[in-house]
VODOMAR-905923 format. One record per residue (C-alpha): x, y, z. Coordinates in steps of 0.25 Angstrom, whole numbers, plus 5000, padded with zeros to 4 digits. Last residue first. Layout:
residues N
<r u="X" v="Y" w="Z"/>
...
This chain:
residues 289
<r u="4971" v="5150" w="4895"/>
<r u="4980" v="5138" w="4891"/>
<r u="4980" v="5127" w="4901"/>
<r u="4993" v="5119" w="4904"/>
<r u="4998" v="5106" w="4908"/>
<r u="5012" v="5102" w="4903"/>
<r u="5016" v="5088" w="4907"/>
<r u="5026" v="5086" w="4918"/>
<r u="5041" v="5081" w="4916"/>
<r u="5049" v="5093" w="4921"/>
<r u="5038" v="5100" w="4928"/>
<r u="5025" v="5106" w="4923"/>
<r u="5026" v="5118" w="4931"/>
<r u="5040" v="5123" w="4924"/>
<r u="5044" v="5137" w="4929"/>
<r u="5035" v="5140" w="4941"/>
<r u="5031" v="5126" w="4946"/>
<r u="5045" v="5121" w="4943"/>
<r u="5051" v="5133" w="4952"/>
<r u="5042" v="5130" w="4963"/>
<r u="5045" v="5115" w="4964"/>
<r u="5060" v="5117" w="4963"/>
<r u="5059" v="5127" w="4974"/>
<r u="5051" v="5117" w="4982"/>
<r u="5062" v="5106" w="4979"/>
<r u="5073" v="5116" w="4983"/>
<r u="5066" v="5118" w="4997"/>
<r u="5074" v="5108" w="5006"/>
<r u="5087" v="5109" w="4998"/>
<r u="5087" v="5124" w="4999"/>
<r u="5092" v="5123" w="5013"/>
<r u="5103" v="5133" w="5011"/>
<r u="5110" v="5134" w="4998"/>
<r u="5110" v="5125" w="4986"/>
<r u="5121" v="5116" w="4983"/>
<r u="5120" v="5104" w="4993"/>
<r u="5105" v="5103" w="4996"/>
<r u="5102" v="5108" w="4983"/>
<r u="5109" v="5096" w="4976"/>
<r u="5100" v="5086" w="4983"/>
<r u="5087" v="5094" w="4982"/>
<r u="5089" v="5096" w="4967"/>
<r u="5092" v="5081" w="4966"/>
<r u="5080" v="5077" w="4974"/>
<r u="5071" v="5087" w="4966"/>
<r u="5076" v="5081" w="4953"/>
<r u="5073" v="5067" w="4957"/>
<r u="5059" v="5070" w="4961"/>
<r u="5056" v="5078" w="4948"/>
<r u="5061" v="5067" w="4939"/>
<r u="5053" v="5056" w="4947"/>
<r u="5040" v="5065" w="4947"/>
<r u="5042" v="5069" w="4933"/>
<r u="5042" v="5054" w="4928"/>
<r u="5029" v="5053" w="4935"/>
<r u="5023" v="5066" w="4929"/>
<r u="5011" v="5072" w="4937"/>
<r u="5018" v="5085" w="4940"/>
<r u="5031" v="5087" w="4932"/>
<r u="5045" v="5083" w="4937"/>
<r u="5047" v="5096" w="4945"/>
<r u="5032" v="5096" w="4950"/>
<r u="5033" v="5082" w="4955"/>
<r u="5047" v="5084" w="4961"/>
<r u="5042" v="5096" w="4969"/>
<r u="5030" v="5088" w="4974"/>
<r u="5040" v="5077" w="4978"/>
<r u="5047" v="5087" w="4987"/>
<r u="5034" v="5091" w="4993"/>
<r u="5031" v="5076" w="4995"/>
<r u="5044" v="5074" w="5002"/>
<r u="5038" v="5082" w="5014"/>
<r u="5030" v="5070" w="5018"/>
<r u="5043" v="5065" w="5025"/>
<r u="5040" v="5075" w="5036"/>
<r u="5033" v="5065" w="5044"/>
<r u="5047" v="5058" w="5046"/>
<r u="5054" v="5045" w="5043"/>
<r u="5068" v="5051" w="5041"/>
<r u="5076" v="5056" w="5029"/>
<r u="5084" v="5046" w="5021"/>
<r u="5077" v="5034" w="5027"/>
<r u="5063" v="5041" w="5025"/>
<r u="5065" v="5043" w="5010"/>
<r u="5065" v="5029" w="5005"/>
<r u="5053" v="5024" w="5013"/>
<r u="5045" v="5037" w="5010"/>
<r u="5048" v="5036" w="4995"/>
<r u="5043" v="5021" w="4995"/>
<r u="5031" v="5025" w="5003"/>
<r u="5028" v="5037" w="4993"/>
<r u="5029" v="5026" w="4982"/>
<r u="5019" v="5017" w="4989"/>
<r u="5010" v="5029" w="4991"/>
<r u="5011" v="5032" w="4976"/>
<r u="5007" v="5017" w="4973"/>
<r u="4995" v="5018" w="4982"/>
<r u="4990" v="5031" w="4976"/>
<r u="4992" v="5024" w="4962"/>
<r u="4983" v="5012" w="4967"/>
<r u="4973" v="5021" w="4973"/>
<r u="4972" v="5029" w="4959"/>
<r u="4972" v="5015" w="4952"/>
<r u="4960" v="5011" w="4960"/>
<r u="4952" v="5023" w="4957"/>
<r u="4956" v="5022" w="4942"/>
<r u="4950" v="5008" w="4940"/>
<r u="4954" v="5007" w="4925"/>
<r u="4943" v="5003" w="4916"/>
<r u="4946" v="5012" w="4904"/>
<r u="4935" v="5022" w="4908"/>
<r u="4943" v="5023" w="4921"/>
<r u="4956" v="5026" w="4914"/>
<r u="4949" v="5036" w="4905"/>
<r u="4943" v="5043" w="4918"/>
<r u="4956" v="5043" w="4925"/>
<r u="4964" v="5049" w="4914"/>
<r u="4980" v="5049" w="4915"/>
<r u="4981" v="5044" w="4929"/>
<r u="4972" v="5033" w="4926"/>
<r u="4980" v="5028" w="4913"/>
<r u="4993" v="5029" w="4921"/>
<r u="4987" v="5020" w="4932"/>
<r u="4981" v="5010" w="4922"/>
<r u="4995" v="5009" w="4915"/>
<r u="5001" v="5006" w="4929"/>
<r u="4990" v="4995" w="4931"/>
<r u="4992" v="4989" w="4917"/>
<r u="5007" v="4988" w="4920"/>
<r u="5019" v="4993" w="4911"/>
<r u="5018" v="5009" w="4912"/>
<r u="5014" v="5012" w="4927"/>
<r u="5021" v="4999" w="4933"/>
<r u="5034" v="5001" w="4925"/>
<r u="5035" v="5016" w="4929"/>
<r u="5032" v="5012" w="4943"/>
<r u="5043" v="5001" w="4943"/>
<r u="5053" v="5011" w="4937"/>
<r u="5049" v="5022" w="4948"/>
<r u="5050" v="5011" w="4959"/>
<r u="5064" v="5006" w="4955"/>
<r u="5069" v="5021" w="4953"/>
<r u="5064" v="5025" w="4966"/>
<r u="5070" v="5013" w="4973"/>
<r u="5083" v="5014" w="4967"/>
<r u="5084" v="5029" w="4970"/>
<r u="5080" v="5027" w="4985"/>
<r u="5089" v="5015" w="4986"/>
<r u="5101" v="5023" w="4981"/>
<r u="5098" v="5034" w="4991"/>
<r u="5097" v="5023" w="5002"/>
<r u="5110" v="5018" w="4998"/>
<r u="5117" v="5031" w="5001"/>
<r u="5126" v="5036" w="4990"/>
<r u="5141" v="5038" w="4991"/>
<r u="5146" v="5044" w="4979"/>
<r u="5161" v="5042" w="4973"/>
<r u="5156" v="5030" w="4965"/>
<r u="5143" v="5026" w="4969"/>
<r u="5146" v="5022" w="4984"/>
<r u="5134" v="5016" w="4991"/>
<r u="5129" v="5020" w="5005"/>
<r u="5122" v="5013" w="5016"/>
<r u="5116" v="5019" w="5029"/>
<r u="5101" v="5016" w="5025"/>
<r u="5100" v="5007" w="5013"/>
<r u="5093" v="4995" w="5020"/>
<r u="5083" v="5005" w="5026"/>
<r u="5083" v="5011" w="5040"/>
<r u="5072" v="5019" w="5046"/>
<r u="5070" v="5033" w="5051"/>
<r u="5062" v="5041" w="5061"/>
<r u="5057" v="5055" w="5063"/>
<r u="5047" v="5058" w="5074"/>
<r u="5033" v="5063" w="5072"/>
<r u="5025" v="5051" w="5077"/>
<r u="5022" v="5038" w="5070"/>
<r u="5007" v="5037" w="5071"/>
<r u="5004" v="5051" w="5074"/>
<r u="5014" v="5057" w="5064"/>
<r u="5010" v="5047" w="5053"/>
<r u="4995" v="5050" w="5055"/>
<r u="4997" v="5065" w="5054"/>
<r u="5006" v="5064" w="5041"/>
<r u="4995" v="5054" w="5035"/>
<r u="4984" v="5064" w="5038"/>
<r u="4992" v="5076" w="5033"/>
<r u="4994" v="5069" w="5020"/>
<r u="4980" v="5065" w="5019"/>
<r u="4975" v="5079" w="5020"/>
<r u="4985" v="5084" w="5009"/>
<r u="4980" v="5072" w="5001"/>
<r u="4966" v="5077" w="5003"/>
<r u="4970" v="5092" w="4999"/>
<r u="4976" v="5087" w="4986"/>
<r u="4964" v="5078" w="4983"/>
<r u="4954" v="5090" w="4985"/>
<r u="4963" v="5099" w="4977"/>
<r u="4962" v="5089" w="4965"/>
<r u="4947" v="5092" w="4964"/>
<r u="4938" v="5080" w="4968"/>
<r u="4935" v="5069" w="4958"/>
<r u="4941" v="5058" w="4968"/>
<r u="4940" v="5064" w="4982"/>
<r u="4936" v="5050" w="4988"/>
<r u="4947" v="5043" w="4981"/>
<r u="4958" v="5051" w="4989"/>
<r u="4953" v="5045" w="5002"/>
<r u="4951" v="5030" w="5002"/>
<r u="4957" v="5025" w="4989"/>
<r u="4968" v="5036" w="4988"/>
<r u="4972" v="5034" w="5003"/>
<r u="4970" v="5019" w="5002"/>
<r u="4981" v="5018" w="4991"/>
<r u="4990" v="5027" w="4999"/>
<r u="4989" v="5018" w="5011"/>
<r u="4991" v="5005" w="5002"/>
<r u="5004" v="5012" w="4996"/>
<r u="5008" v="5016" w="5010"/>
<r u="5007" v="5001" w="5015"/>
<r u="5013" v="4995" w="5003"/>
<r u="5025" v="5004" w="5002"/>
<r u="5027" v="5003" w="5017"/>
<r u="5027" v="4987" w="5016"/>
<r u="5036" v="4988" w="5004"/>
<r u="5046" v="4996" w="5012"/>
<r u="5045" v="4989" w="5026"/>
<r u="5049" v="4975" w="5020"/>
<r u="5062" v="4980" w="5014"/>
<r u="5065" v="4989" w="5026"/>
<r u="5064" v="4977" w="5036"/>
<r u="5052" v="4978" w="5046"/>
<r u="5056" v="4982" w="5060"/>
<r u="5041" v="4985" w="5064"/>
<r u="5044" v="4999" w="5069"/>
<r u="5057" v="5002" w="5062"/>
<r u="5054" v="4997" w="5048"/>
<r u="5039" v="4996" w="5048"/>
<r u="5037" v="5009" w="5055"/>
<r u="5048" v="5016" w="5047"/>
<r u="5041" v="5012" w="5034"/>
<r u="5028" v="5016" w="5039"/>
<r u="5034" v="5030" w="5043"/>
<r u="5040" v="5031" w="5029"/>
<r u="5027" v="5027" w="5022"/>
<r u="5020" v="5038" w="5030"/>
<r u="5029" v="5049" w="5025"/>
<r u="5028" v="5044" w="5010"/>
<r u="5012" v="5045" w="5012"/>
<r u="5014" v="5059" w="5018"/>
<r u="5022" v="5063" w="5005"/>
<r u="5010" v="5058" w="4997"/>
<r u="4999" v="5065" w="5005"/>
<r u="5000" v="5077" w="4995"/>
<r u="4994" v="5068" w="4984"/>
<r u="4992" v="5077" w="4972"/>
<r u="4979" v="5072" w="4967"/>
<r u="4976" v="5069" w="4952"/>
<r u="4972" v="5055" w="4956"/>
<r u="4981" v="5046" w="4948"/>
<r u="4991" v="5056" w="4942"/>
<r u="4992" v="5063" w="4956"/>
<r u="4994" v="5049" w="4963"/>
<r u="5005" v="5045" w="4953"/>
<r u="5012" v="5059" w="4953"/>
<r u="5013" v="5059" w="4968"/>
<r u="5019" v="5045" w="4969"/>
<r u="5030" v="5050" w="4959"/>
<r u="5033" v="5062" w="4967"/>
<r u="5035" v="5053" w="4979"/>
<r u="5045" v="5044" w="4971"/>
<r u="5052" v="5056" w="4964"/>
<r u="5054" v="5063" w="4978"/>
<r u="5060" v="5050" w="4983"/>
<r u="5069" v="5049" w="4970"/>
<r u="5073" v="5063" w="4973"/>
<r u="5079" v="5059" w="4986"/>
<r u="5088" v="5049" w="4979"/>
<r u="5091" v="5057" w="4967"/>
<r u="5096" v="5069" w="4976"/>
<r u="5105" v="5060" w="4984"/>
<r u="5110" v="5054" w="4971"/>
<r u="5112" v="5068" w="4965"/>
<r u="5119" v="5073" w="4978"/>
<r u="5129" v="5062" w="4978"/>
<r u="5132" v="5064" w="4963"/>
<r u="5134" v="5079" w="4965"/>
<r u="5143" v="5077" w="4977"/>
<r u="5152" v="5068" w="4969"/>
């Protein structure tokens, strides 16, 4: 029974990591820049959601789509107004720019909301469901269900719609997509907006479990471990890696000694980079010398 309980808890947390890793994968494949501001976008969404629910007394079901829309628009604007300015520059320039954006977002949130931790309630908070002998928090079930629904909807969007196919084409070869009449720059901004909305959803789902706090951006580091484990640049790998990291953390918290749960994701990251750098579902990229 304990094993099943730990598995459900691990999958619910791993689903958050998978959602964040999926957003990282989308932006990387679109612009070839690893967005280190993604975790701070998630943290910003949690504070916006708190402000709408607690400050303005909005119901959760109204605050959730509003937060996703606001953060998605903000991420769209970041790509169009900032990231697009360095198009054609080395990848290192893009990475450093996203790190700078991350510090700017973190500082703005700290000045605007203050450093104190806070929380908000959801319709699932404080409720449990019995699955046979296992008692599961409704919030965990809601997280798993929401991530499954979003992942399925995203898959259908990318494979069954003209816009989704255009996004995939641009991610494979931007020059060929541009010559085919696809407006690549606009699609890149759209992908950043979509990834921002995914980060906002992750923030709204994660903060009721933890707290609405500046340190929420740390989830980015766990998601990077999931990204490497699943295979860098692979959307299915991001999902698989996130779920596995969540499960490993959940079981390590009970069966591993000490406080290894807090660092087990980074141990996995190092081991994968040394033993199997391509990850579980990543493509092999090598150069013969």
